[in-house]
Structure formats: structure tokens, C-alpha cells
N, C-alpha and C positions, 0 to 999 in steps of 0.2 A: 288682576288675578284675572279678569275678563280676556285681557289683550295676552297674556302668557297662556292661557287654555287655548285659543283660538292660533296661536301662533306653533302650538306642539301638535295641535290636528292636521294643520298643514305641515309640519314638519314629515311627519308620520306617514299622511298619505300622498306626499309628494314625492319620495321615491318609490312608490308602487309598482311594482312587475304582473304582469298580468298572468304568468307562468306558461307553460308551453299550453298552446292551445289545439287541437287540430283542424284543419281545416277541410279539403278534399283530395284525393287521390295521393294519400301519402304525403301530406304539405303541410304545414306547422307554424303557427306564427307565436313570438313572444315580442311585447310592448312593455317600455318601462321608463316612468317620467324618471326626472332629472332633480334633488333638492337643491341642486346650485340657484343660488341667487344671482342674479347680472347679466348682462352680455355673455351670449358666445356657445359654444359647443355644449355638450352636456359631459363633463370632463365624466370618466371611469361608467359611464352606464352602459356603452357600445361594448366594454370589454365585461361587463357582468353577466350582459344578453349572451354573447357569444360563451359565457363559461356554463349559462345554464342550457342552452341549446346542444353545447360538447357532452354534458354529464347527459343528457335527457339519450342522444343518439348513443351514446358510448355502454348505454345499460342495454341497447339494442346489437351491441358489439359493428357499431356502425358510425362514420365520420360525418360532420355535416355540410350539406352543399347550399351555400346562400343561394336564395332564388332573389330578393329584395331586400335592400336595406336604407330603410330612410329615416336620416337624423335629422327632426328638427332642432333648432338650436335658441338656447334660451331666449327671451327678452323682457322687457319690463311688463310686471306682474306675470308673466309666462312661465312655466318650468322648460326645460329642453325635455327632447321625448327620442325614443328610438326605437322604432317598427322594424322587426325580422323576422321574414320568411323564408323558410327552409325547409329542405327534404334532408331524410336519413340515409346517405348509402354506404 
């Protein structure tokens, strides 16, 4: 039972997103971890991050301009991660 609870908590926190975080001078950041187990790129997380950024900018009637995109592959006991820094133009 203990392992089921721990696994459930890890699964729900493993694919968490920071949401849109304001930085400075009109720049924003979104970070999201992948729930993917095993080695390789975080499948689908890049798409999710861009969807969130596009939705945010669309509310301002603008489009996303990528400033920096960092993708960290998942590994042994390490979830993958995507970090997007962007502007709405």
C-alpha cells in the first residue's frame, strides 16, 4: 500500500508545469517535467509547453517568439524537463 501511494504521488508531481512565469522586460518562462519513465527526450512535453505559451499570448492577441528552449532528456530515476523562455509579439 505504501508503494502505491508513493508511486501515485510521484506520477502526479512528475508531469507538473510551472505555468507562465513573468521574468523581466516582457519575457516569460514555462517549465514542465515529463512523467516518462526511461531514457530519451520528454515526449509530448515540448508540445504542451508551446500550447500553453500560445494560449497565453493569444489572450494578448500576439504570437510566441522563442528566446530559449532547453530540453533535458529523462534518464535513470530522472524525469525529462522542458524549459521555454519566450516573448509575446
